[in-house]
Every structure is written in C-alpha cells, then in structure tokens.
C-alpha positions as CSV (number, residue, x, y, z in Angstrom):
1,M,22.2,16.3,41.4
2,A,20.1,14.6,38.6
3,T,21.0,16.1,35.3
4,G,18.6,17.5,32.8
5,N,18.0,20.6,30.6
6,A,16.7,23.6,32.5
7,S,13.8,25.3,30.7
8,T,14.8,28.5,29.1
9,G,11.3,29.8,28.4
10,G,9.1,27.2,26.8
11,G,8.0,23.8,28.0
12,G,11.4,22.1,28.7
13,N,12.0,20.0,31.7
14,P,13.4,21.8,34.7
15,E,16.4,20.3,36.4
16,K,15.8,18.3,39.6
17,N,17.6,18.5,42.8
18,S,18.8,15.4,44.8
19,A,15.4,15.1,46.4
20,G,13.8,14.8,42.9
21,T,11.8,18.0,43.1
22,P,11.9,20.4,40.2
23,K,14.7,23.0,40.1
24,F,13.2,26.1,38.4
25,V,15.0,28.4,36.0
26,S,15.2,31.1,38.7
27,E,15.2,30.9,42.4
28,T,11.9,32.8,42.6
29,E,10.0,31.0,39.9
30,Q,8.4,28.5,42.3
31,D,7.2,31.4,44.3
32,G,5.9,33.3,41.3
33,P,2.3,34.2,40.6
34,L,1.8,31.7,37.8
35,Y,3.1,28.8,39.9
36,K,0.9,29.8,42.8
37,F,-2.1,30.1,40.5
38,F,-1.3,26.6,39.1
39,T,-1.0,25.0,42.6
40,N,-4.3,26.7,43.7
41,G,-5.9,25.2,40.6
42,L,-4.6,21.7,41.6
43,K,-6.0,22.2,45.1
44,D,-9.4,23.2,43.6
45,I,-9.7,20.1,41.4
46,Y,-8.3,17.8,44.2
47,F,-11.2,19.0,46.4
48,A,-13.6,18.8,43.5
49,E,-12.7,15.1,42.6
50,K,-13.4,14.0,46.2
51,E,-16.8,15.7,46.1
52,I,-17.6,14.3,42.7
53,K,-16.9,10.8,43.9
54,D,-19.6,11.1,46.5
55,G,-21.9,12.9,44.0
56,L,-21.6,10.1,41.5
57,K,-22.7,7.5,44.1
58,K,-25.9,9.5,44.6
59,M,-26.5,9.6,40.9
60,Q,-25.8,5.9,40.5
61,E,-28.4,5.1,43.2
62,A,-31.0,7.5,41.6
63,A,-30.5,6.3,38.0
64,T,-33.2,4.2,36.4
65,T,-31.4,2.1,33.7
66,E,-28.6,-0.4,34.4
67,E,-26.5,1.2,31.6
68,L,-26.5,4.5,33.3
69,K,-25.9,3.0,36.8
70,E,-22.9,1.2,35.4
71,A,-21.6,4.4,33.7
72,F,-21.8,6.3,37.0
73,E,-20.1,3.4,38.9
74,D,-17.3,3.3,36.3
75,H,-16.9,7.0,36.6
76,A,-16.7,6.9,40.4
77,L,-13.9,4.2,40.2
78,Q,-12.2,6.4,37.6
79,T,-12.5,9.4,39.9
80,M,-10.6,7.5,42.6
81,K,-7.8,6.9,40.1
82,H,-7.8,10.6,39.3
83,I,-7.5,11.5,43.0
84,S,-4.4,9.3,43.3
85,R,-3.0,10.7,40.1
86,L,-3.4,14.3,41.4
87,E,-1.5,13.2,44.5
88,K,1.3,12.1,42.2
89,V,1.2,15.5,40.5
90,F,1.6,17.3,43.9
91,R,4.5,15.0,44.8
92,S,6.2,15.5,41.4
93,M,6.4,19.2,42.3
94,G,7.7,18.6,45.8
95,E,4.3,19.6,47.3
96,D,2.0,17.9,49.7
97,P,-1.5,17.1,48.4
98,E,-3.9,19.7,49.6
99,A,-7.6,20.4,48.9
100,K,-9.1,23.9,48.7
101,K,-12.8,24.3,48.9
102,C,-14.3,24.8,45.4
103,E,-17.6,26.5,45.4
104,A,-18.0,26.0,41.6
105,I,-18.2,22.2,41.8
106,L,-20.4,22.3,44.9
107,G,-22.9,24.4,42.9
108,I,-22.8,22.0,40.0
109,L,-23.4,19.0,42.3
110,R,-26.3,20.8,44.1
111,E,-27.9,21.0,40.6
112,G,-27.6,17.2,40.3
113,E,-29.2,16.7,43.7
114,A,-32.1,19.0,42.6
115,V,-32.6,16.9,39.5
116,I,-33.1,13.8,41.7
117,E,-35.6,15.7,43.8
118,E,-37.5,17.2,40.9
119,T,-37.9,14.0,38.7
120,E,-40.0,10.9,39.1
121,E,-38.2,7.9,40.5
122,G,-37.9,5.1,37.9
123,S,-38.5,7.5,35.0
124,M,-36.5,7.9,31.9
125,T,-36.8,11.6,32.3
126,R,-34.7,11.3,35.4
127,D,-32.0,9.5,33.5
128,A,-32.0,12.1,30.8
129,A,-31.7,14.9,33.4
130,L,-29.0,13.0,35.3
131,I,-26.9,12.7,32.2
132,I,-27.0,16.4,31.7
133,A,-26.1,17.0,35.3
134,A,-23.2,14.5,35.1
135,Q,-22.0,16.2,31.9
136,K,-21.9,19.5,33.6
137,V,-19.5,17.9,36.1
138,E,-17.5,16.5,33.2
139,H,-17.2,19.8,31.4
140,Y,-15.9,21.4,34.6
141,E,-13.3,18.7,34.9
142,I,-12.3,18.9,31.3
143,A,-11.9,22.7,31.5
144,S,-9.9,22.4,34.7
145,Y,-7.6,19.6,33.5
146,G,-7.0,21.1,30.1
147,G,-6.0,24.5,31.6
148,L,-3.8,22.9,34.3
149,A,-2.0,20.6,31.8
150,A,-1.2,23.6,29.6
151,L,0.1,25.6,32.6
152,A,2.2,22.6,33.8
153,E,3.8,22.5,30.4
154,T,4.5,26.2,30.4
155,L,6.1,25.9,33.8
156,G,8.3,23.1,32.6
157,L,6.6,20.5,34.8
158,S,6.6,17.7,32.3
159,E,5.7,14.9,34.6
160,A,2.8,16.9,36.0
161,S,1.7,17.8,32.5
162,N,1.8,14.2,31.3
163,L,-0.3,13.0,34.3
164,L,-2.9,15.8,33.8
165,H,-3.1,15.1,30.1
166,R,-3.9,11.4,30.9
167,T,-6.7,12.4,33.1
168,L,-8.0,14.9,30.5
169,D,-8.2,12.2,27.9
170,E,-10.1,9.9,30.2
171,E,-12.6,12.7,31.1
172,D,-13.2,13.3,27.4
173,Q,-13.9,9.7,26.9
174,T,-16.4,9.6,29.8
175,D,-18.2,12.7,28.4
176,R,-18.5,11.0,25.0
177,Q,-19.8,7.8,26.7
178,L,-22.6,9.8,28.4
179,T,-23.5,11.4,25.2
180,D,-23.7,8.0,23.4
181,I,-26.0,6.6,26.2
182,A,-28.3,9.7,26.0
183,E,-28.5,9.7,22.2
184,S,-28.8,5.9,21.7
185,F,-32.0,5.4,23.7
186,I,-32.5,7.4,26.9
187,N,-33.6,10.7,25.4
188,F,-36.0,9.0,23.0
189,S,-37.4,6.9,25.9
190,A,-37.8,10.1,28.0
191,K,-39.7,11.7,25.1
192,R,-42.0,8.7,24.9
193,D,-42.7,8.8,28.6
194,T,-43.7,12.5,28.2
195,D,-45.9,11.7,25.3
196,E,-47.7,9.0,27.2
197,V,-48.3,11.3,30.2
198,E,-49.7,14.0,27.9
199,E,-51.9,11.5,26.1
200,S,-53.2,10.1,29.4
201,S,-53.9,13.6,30.7
202,S,-55.7,14.5,27.5
203,R,-58.0,11.4,27.7
204,A,-58.8,12.2,31.4
205,L,-59.8,15.7,30.4
206,K,-62.0,14.4,27.7
207,R,-63.7,12.0,30.0
208,R,-64.4,14.7,32.5
209,G,-65.8,17.0,29.8
210,T,-68.1,14.2,28.6
211,A,-69.3,13.5,32.2
212,V,-70.2,17.2,32.7
213,H,-72.4,17.3,29.5
C-alpha cells in the first residue's frame, strides 16, 4: 500500500490503496453526503463543459470582430483541456467520468442563442451582447470550480483540488480577457453604432415632417 498521511479533519492527503484510489479516514466517508454532493457537482460541470464547447463555436461564428472570434476559439480549445482535466479528477478519486444534465448551464447557453437571434449580424452591438453572454458562462464556471476545489481540499483529495484550482485560474484569466476586449473598444463601438442609428432615424423623421408641410 502506498504510504501517506491520512487526513484527520482538515485538508490533508488521504492514504491510497494499491490501486491508487484514495483511502478515506473512515470506511463510510466515500459514501458520505458531502462526497456524494461533490461528485454530483463534478458530473454537473463535466456535462456543462461539453455543452459550453458547442456553445462557444456558435458564438465564434456569430461574432463580428476577429478579436472576439479568436477569444471564443481560444476558450473552446481551453474547454477541451478542461474536459480532459475533469476526467483526471474523476480517475484520481477512483471514479469513472460521468456527466449529469445541468439545467443551469443549458439556460445560460439559451440566453446566448437568443442574443444572436435578437442582434443584427455584423454589428458591434452583437459583439457587446455576446461578451456579456459569454461572461455569464464564465461566472457559472468560476463559481462551480471554486466551490468544487474547496470541497476537494476539505475531503482530503489534494490531487483533485490542485487540478480544479488550475482550471479555476484559467477561467478567471478568460473572464478578464473578455472584460478587456469589451472595455478596450467593443462597448464604445457599439455605442457609436447606436448613436448613428438614432441620428439617422432623427434625420428621416425631420425629412418626413418637412415633406408634410
């Protein structure tokens, strides 16, 4: 049996058996409610990441600017890494990777699809709206990975905790990148587009008013 210090209550590393799976402090800990809640959370985010990968492809195709298209492409590639990393988390616990349908992420992704339908193709307003939709996805991921990483540490699953923290850091970085893109030029460009539309509408109304008189 591999040697190691069994956790006595905090975030220590549990011993592992000859198969390399964690040996919990008590025989029932792996069947306890907190462990079950943790594994259900992993199944949720595993399902979510697979759905997000497909959703990001739609956002990439719908985006106007090359900068945002590239950001969505990078995030989709990163998401594939996160799916593989989650599979490592499952295996580190002696579990098979399993997805559980997550209604929360499906709702968030439906909002993104609505943004595409409700905004004009090729407009900066669409890009501004897509960034907000994508950041809603990011914030769901950040909340999920942050909570799961903390629970893994509490359960003494140090390898799982480290893997989840790595993904959390990358999600934070992606969220900041989207904010930078929005604040650097897209939001201002979307406002300019709106001003131009309003000005054009105002001129058209004035012309109609002059023609009536």
